[in-house]
C-alpha positions as CSV (number, residue, x, y, z in Angstrom):
1,M,0.0,0.0,0.0
2,L,2.8,2.4,1.0
3,K,4.7,1.5,-2.2
4,K,1.6,2.3,-4.3
5,T,1.1,5.6,-2.5
6,L,4.7,6.6,-3.1
7,K,4.3,5.8,-6.8
8,T,1.2,7.9,-7.0
9,L,3.0,10.8,-5.3
10,A,6.0,10.5,-7.6
11,L,3.7,10.6,-10.7
12,S,1.9,13.6,-9.3
13,A,5.3,15.4,-8.7
14,L,6.4,14.5,-12.3
15,L,3.2,15.9,-13.8
16,A,3.5,19.0,-11.6
17,G,7.1,19.6,-12.8
18,T,6.1,19.1,-16.4
19,A,3.0,21.2,-16.6
20,L,4.2,23.7,-14.0
21,S,0.7,24.9,-13.0
22,A,-2.7,23.8,-14.3
23,S,-4.7,27.0,-14.6
24,A,-8.2,26.9,-13.4
25,Q,-9.1,28.3,-16.8
26,D,-9.1,25.9,-19.7
27,Y,-7.6,26.7,-23.1
28,K,-8.9,25.3,-26.4
29,I,-6.7,25.3,-29.5
30,R,-8.2,24.6,-32.9
31,A,-5.5,23.3,-35.3
32,T,-6.0,22.5,-39.0
33,A,-4.1,21.0,-41.8
34,N,-5.3,20.8,-45.4
35,S,-4.1,17.2,-45.8
36,N,-5.0,13.7,-44.7
37,E,-4.1,11.2,-42.0
38,N,-1.4,9.7,-44.1
39,D,0.6,12.9,-44.2
40,E,3.5,14.1,-42.1
41,D,1.5,17.1,-41.1
42,Y,-1.0,14.8,-39.3
43,D,1.8,12.9,-37.6
44,G,3.1,16.2,-36.3
45,L,-0.3,17.3,-35.0
46,V,-0.9,14.0,-33.2
47,V,2.4,14.4,-31.4
48,F,1.7,18.1,-30.6
49,K,-1.8,17.3,-29.3
50,N,-0.6,14.4,-27.1
51,Y,2.3,16.4,-25.7
52,V,0.4,19.6,-25.0
53,E,-2.6,18.0,-23.4
54,A,-0.4,15.8,-21.1
55,A,2.2,18.4,-20.2
56,S,-0.5,21.0,-19.4
57,N,-2.2,18.5,-17.2
58,G,-5.4,18.9,-19.2
59,A,-5.5,22.7,-19.0
60,I,-5.1,22.9,-22.8
61,E,-7.3,20.9,-25.2
62,V,-6.2,20.6,-28.8
63,E,-8.9,20.0,-31.5
64,L,-7.6,18.7,-34.8
65,F,-9.4,19.5,-38.1
66,I,-7.8,17.5,-41.0
67,G,-8.8,18.5,-44.5
68,T,-10.8,21.5,-45.4
69,Q,-13.4,21.7,-42.6
70,L,-12.2,25.1,-41.4
71,C,-10.6,26.6,-44.5
72,S,-9.5,25.4,-48.0
73,N,-6.4,27.3,-49.0
74,G,-3.4,29.2,-47.7
75,A,-4.9,32.7,-48.0
76,E,-8.2,31.7,-46.4
77,C,-6.6,29.7,-43.6
78,L,-4.1,32.4,-42.7
79,Q,-6.9,34.9,-42.6
80,G,-8.6,32.6,-40.1
81,V,-5.4,32.6,-38.0
82,A,-5.3,36.4,-38.2
83,D,-8.9,36.9,-37.0
84,G,-8.6,34.1,-34.4
85,S,-11.1,31.7,-35.8
86,I,-8.2,29.3,-36.4
87,D,-5.4,28.9,-33.8
88,I,-2.9,26.8,-35.7
89,Y,-2.4,26.2,-39.4
90,I,0.3,24.5,-41.4
91,S,1.3,25.8,-44.9
92,T,3.9,25.2,-47.5
93,S,6.0,28.2,-48.5
94,G,3.9,28.5,-51.7
95,G,0.7,28.5,-49.6
96,A,1.9,31.4,-47.5
97,S,3.7,33.4,-50.2
98,G,0.7,35.5,-51.1
99,I,0.8,37.1,-47.6
100,F,4.5,36.6,-46.7
101,P,6.3,36.4,-50.1
102,Y,9.8,36.1,-48.5
103,V,9.0,32.6,-47.1
104,Q,9.7,31.4,-50.6
105,V,13.3,31.5,-49.6
106,L,12.8,27.9,-48.4
107,D,12.2,27.0,-52.1
108,L,15.5,28.4,-53.3
109,P,17.4,25.5,-54.9
110,Y,20.5,23.7,-53.6
111,L,21.2,26.0,-50.7
112,M,20.8,23.3,-48.0
113,S,22.6,20.2,-48.9
114,D,21.1,17.5,-46.7
115,D,18.7,16.7,-43.8
116,R,21.3,17.5,-41.2
117,I,22.0,21.0,-42.5
118,A,18.3,21.7,-43.1
119,E,17.3,20.6,-39.6
120,H,20.1,22.6,-38.0
121,V,19.0,25.8,-39.9
122,L,15.3,25.3,-39.2
123,S,16.0,24.8,-35.5
124,G,17.8,28.1,-34.9
125,D,17.6,31.8,-35.2
126,F,16.8,31.8,-38.9
127,V,13.2,30.8,-38.0
128,R,13.1,33.5,-35.3
129,T,14.1,36.1,-37.9
130,M,11.3,34.9,-40.2
131,R,8.9,34.9,-37.2
132,N,9.7,38.5,-36.4
133,M,9.2,39.5,-40.1
134,A,5.8,37.8,-40.2
135,L,4.7,39.4,-36.9
136,E,5.7,42.8,-38.2
137,D,4.0,42.3,-41.6
138,S,0.8,41.0,-40.1
139,G,0.4,43.6,-37.4
140,D,1.3,41.1,-34.7
141,A,-1.6,38.8,-35.7
142,I,0.2,35.8,-37.2
143,R,3.1,34.1,-35.4
144,L,5.4,31.5,-37.0
145,M,6.0,28.9,-34.4
146,T,8.3,26.4,-36.2
147,V,9.3,25.0,-39.5
148,G,9.2,21.3,-40.0
149,N,9.1,19.0,-43.1
150,T,6.2,17.9,-45.3
151,G,7.4,15.2,-47.7
152,G,11.2,15.1,-47.7
153,W,13.0,16.7,-50.6
154,R,11.8,17.9,-54.0
155,N,13.4,16.1,-57.0
156,F,12.9,16.4,-60.7
157,A,10.8,13.6,-62.2
158,N,9.5,13.0,-65.7
159,T,7.9,10.7,-68.2
160,Q,10.5,10.9,-71.0
161,R,14.1,10.1,-70.0
162,R,16.8,9.8,-67.4
163,V,18.0,13.3,-66.4
164,T,21.6,13.5,-65.3
165,G,22.0,17.3,-65.8
166,P,20.2,20.4,-66.9
167,A,20.9,19.6,-70.6
168,D,18.6,16.6,-70.4
169,M,15.7,18.9,-69.3
170,E,16.0,21.2,-72.4
171,G,12.4,22.0,-73.6
172,M,10.7,19.5,-71.3
173,K,7.3,20.7,-70.0
174,I,7.6,20.7,-66.2
175,R,4.6,21.2,-63.9
176,T,4.9,23.9,-61.4
177,V,2.5,25.8,-59.0
178,V,1.4,29.2,-60.0
179,A,4.1,30.9,-57.9
180,D,6.9,32.7,-59.8
181,L,10.0,31.1,-58.0
182,P,9.5,27.5,-59.1
183,Q,8.8,28.7,-62.6
184,E,12.1,30.7,-62.6
185,L,13.9,27.5,-61.5
186,V,12.4,25.4,-64.3
187,K,13.3,28.1,-66.8
188,A,16.9,28.2,-65.4
189,M,17.2,24.5,-66.2
190,G,16.2,25.1,-69.8
191,A,12.7,23.5,-69.4
192,A,9.3,25.0,-69.9
193,P,7.3,25.7,-66.7
194,T,3.6,24.7,-66.9
195,P,1.4,25.7,-64.0
196,I,-1.1,23.0,-63.4
197,P,-3.4,22.5,-60.3
198,W,-2.4,19.6,-58.2
199,P,-5.6,17.6,-58.7
200,E,-5.1,17.8,-62.5
201,L,-1.5,16.6,-62.5
202,F,-2.2,12.8,-63.0
203,T,-4.3,13.4,-66.1
204,S,-1.8,16.1,-67.4
205,L,1.1,13.6,-67.1
206,Q,-1.0,10.9,-68.7
207,T,-2.0,13.1,-71.7
208,G,1.3,14.8,-72.2
209,V,0.1,18.3,-71.2
210,V,3.2,18.1,-68.9
211,E,6.1,15.7,-69.1
212,G,7.5,16.2,-65.6
213,S,7.2,17.6,-62.2
214,K,9.2,18.5,-59.1
215,N,7.9,16.5,-56.1
216,G,8.9,14.3,-53.2
217,I,8.8,10.5,-53.6
218,T,5.9,10.0,-51.1
219,D,3.7,12.4,-53.1
220,I,4.7,10.7,-56.3
221,M,3.8,7.3,-55.1
222,G,0.8,8.4,-53.0
223,M,-0.8,10.0,-56.1
224,K,0.2,6.9,-58.3
225,F,2.0,9.1,-60.8
226,P,3.9,6.1,-62.3
227,D,0.5,4.9,-63.5
228,A,0.3,8.1,-65.5
229,G,3.7,7.4,-67.1
230,L,6.1,9.1,-64.7
231,Q,9.0,6.7,-64.7
232,Y,12.2,8.7,-64.2
233,V,13.3,10.4,-60.9
234,T,16.6,12.2,-60.4
235,L,17.6,12.7,-56.8
236,D,18.9,16.2,-57.2
237,G,17.3,17.3,-53.9
238,H,16.8,20.9,-55.1
239,A,14.6,22.0,-52.2
240,Y,13.8,20.8,-48.7
241,M,10.0,20.7,-48.4
242,G,9.5,23.0,-45.5
243,A,6.3,23.1,-43.5
244,L,5.5,26.4,-41.8
245,W,3.5,26.1,-38.6
246,W,1.5,29.3,-37.9
247,M,-0.4,30.3,-34.8
248,S,-2.7,33.1,-33.8
249,N,-0.4,35.5,-31.9
250,K,-3.3,36.6,-29.7
251,T,-4.1,33.0,-28.7
252,F,-0.5,32.4,-27.8
253,T,0.2,35.6,-25.9
254,D,-3.1,35.5,-24.0
255,M,-1.9,32.3,-22.3
256,P,0.1,32.5,-19.1
257,E,3.8,31.9,-19.4
258,D,3.7,28.3,-18.1
259,M,1.1,27.4,-20.8
260,R,3.1,29.2,-23.5
261,R,6.1,27.1,-22.5
262,V,4.1,23.9,-22.9
263,V,3.0,25.1,-26.4
264,V,6.5,26.0,-27.4
265,D,7.8,22.6,-26.3
266,G,4.9,21.0,-28.1
267,F,6.0,22.6,-31.4
268,Y,9.5,21.3,-30.8
269,A,8.1,17.8,-30.4
270,L,6.0,18.3,-33.6
271,Q,9.0,19.5,-35.5
272,Q,11.0,16.5,-34.6
273,A,8.2,14.2,-35.6
274,T,7.9,15.9,-39.0
275,F,11.7,15.7,-39.5
276,A,11.6,12.0,-38.9
277,S,8.4,10.9,-40.6
278,P,9.4,11.5,-44.3
279,K,12.7,9.6,-43.8
280,R,10.8,6.5,-42.8
281,K,8.0,6.8,-45.3
282,S,10.3,7.5,-48.2
283,I,12.1,4.1,-47.8
284,A,9.0,2.1,-48.8
285,A,8.1,4.7,-51.5
286,Y,11.5,4.4,-53.2
287,E,11.4,0.6,-53.0
288,Q,7.9,0.6,-54.6
289,F,9.0,3.0,-57.4
290,V,11.9,0.8,-58.4
291,S,10.1,-2.5,-58.0
292,E,7.4,-1.2,-60.4
293,G,10.1,-0.4,-63.1
294,G,10.9,3.2,-62.2
295,D,14.4,4.6,-63.0
296,L,15.9,6.2,-59.9
297,Y,19.1,8.2,-60.6
298,V,21.5,9.6,-58.1
299,P,23.6,12.5,-59.6
300,T,27.4,12.4,-59.1
301,P,29.0,15.3,-57.2
302,D,30.0,16.9,-60.5
303,E,26.5,16.5,-61.9
304,K,24.9,18.0,-58.7
305,A,27.3,21.0,-59.1
306,A,26.1,21.5,-62.7
307,F,22.5,21.6,-61.4
308,R,23.5,24.2,-58.8
309,T,25.4,26.3,-61.3
310,S,22.4,26.4,-63.6
311,A,20.1,27.5,-60.8
312,T,22.2,30.5,-59.6
313,P,20.2,33.1,-61.7
314,V,17.2,32.2,-59.4
315,Y,19.0,33.7,-56.4
316,D,19.4,37.1,-58.1
317,W,15.8,36.9,-59.3
318,F,14.6,36.3,-55.7
319,K,16.6,39.1,-54.3
320,G,15.5,41.5,-57.0
321,N,11.8,40.6,-57.2
322,V,10.6,39.4,-53.8
323,T,9.6,41.8,-51.0
324,R,12.2,41.7,-48.3
325,G,14.0,39.1,-50.4
326,P,17.6,40.4,-49.8
327,E,17.0,40.5,-46.0
328,I,15.8,36.9,-45.7
329,F,18.3,35.5,-48.3
330,D,21.2,36.9,-46.2
331,A,19.7,35.5,-43.0
332,L,19.4,32.0,-44.7
333,A,23.0,32.2,-46.1
334,V,24.4,33.0,-42.6
335,A,22.4,30.2,-41.0
336,V,23.5,27.7,-43.7
337,A,27.2,28.7,-43.3
338,A,26.9,28.3,-39.5
339,A,25.1,24.9,-39.9
340,E,27.8,23.6,-42.2
341,A,30.6,24.7,-39.9
342,D,28.9,23.2,-36.8
343,T,28.0,20.0,-38.6
344,N,31.4,19.5,-40.2
345,A,33.1,20.1,-36.8
346,A,30.9,17.5,-35.2
347,R,31.6,15.0,-38.0
348,D,35.3,15.5,-37.6
349,K,35.1,14.8,-33.9
350,D,33.1,11.7,-34.5
351,L,35.5,10.5,-37.2
352,N,38.5,10.6,-34.8
């Protein structure tokens, strides 16, 4: 009996130390993702909900709305965050670029070389810089909480031939979103950008309206694009598929400090979950692609350098045409350099 009582007291002490204080007032957070339960975004939200509700000792309830129940696109959802009808929303950089055009910096090609560098950058002050910019530009209404991942890395894929360098893409019709930056990248590669809505991409590949796209492997296999003729994937890794997690700044700042701490730590847990999820899911997706006859090509270091060289005009375009582009470009360049230095130093220590 005494042993059981001691265990109960120990558990109570642990919860008290984790949640700090359970306010008499309850807090309800409405979080939405325009995706589905097979997506990394959902994985992240489940981790966030579980952590926040447990660590707040039930003072915070997180309601999940997956799909388009609360809003259907980036502009509409971010307006909901701004007016407080939505507390948390996840967008791609393209989905938020209409309001915060500089977030497209995450789509600039070949700046971050691998997961380790990208995760270092997105866990540091670069995200805080972008947060401050978004708060300033939204009148302190929309707060960027963290940046995770939603699908791994974007790679070039097509229905025509193996691509080992930009010359192989000459004249190829590549599907892009409507945003300018991905179209500039496709043009820099010598291909023809063709904006096509996502739901129409399967048919467009099948009928030859487009001959390629730039997607992560989980999206390619999830949408069954090989059945539409997409048989060639080149692992050039031109962009890390960043997921921007936004929160109503009023909802956040109206909470007492102990509850804000729980929310911040919840977003850290969410970020780690979305960093990990695509790595696991991509294994089976790549295996399926190859087993079904797909051609998966890994560029050599020299070939990767050729892709990077061809893409350099996009950096100048971004700095010259995107509002606050030079400011956020410089912030990313500094963060990448620091990440590379830290990561290489850590590698050297581990090698010796």
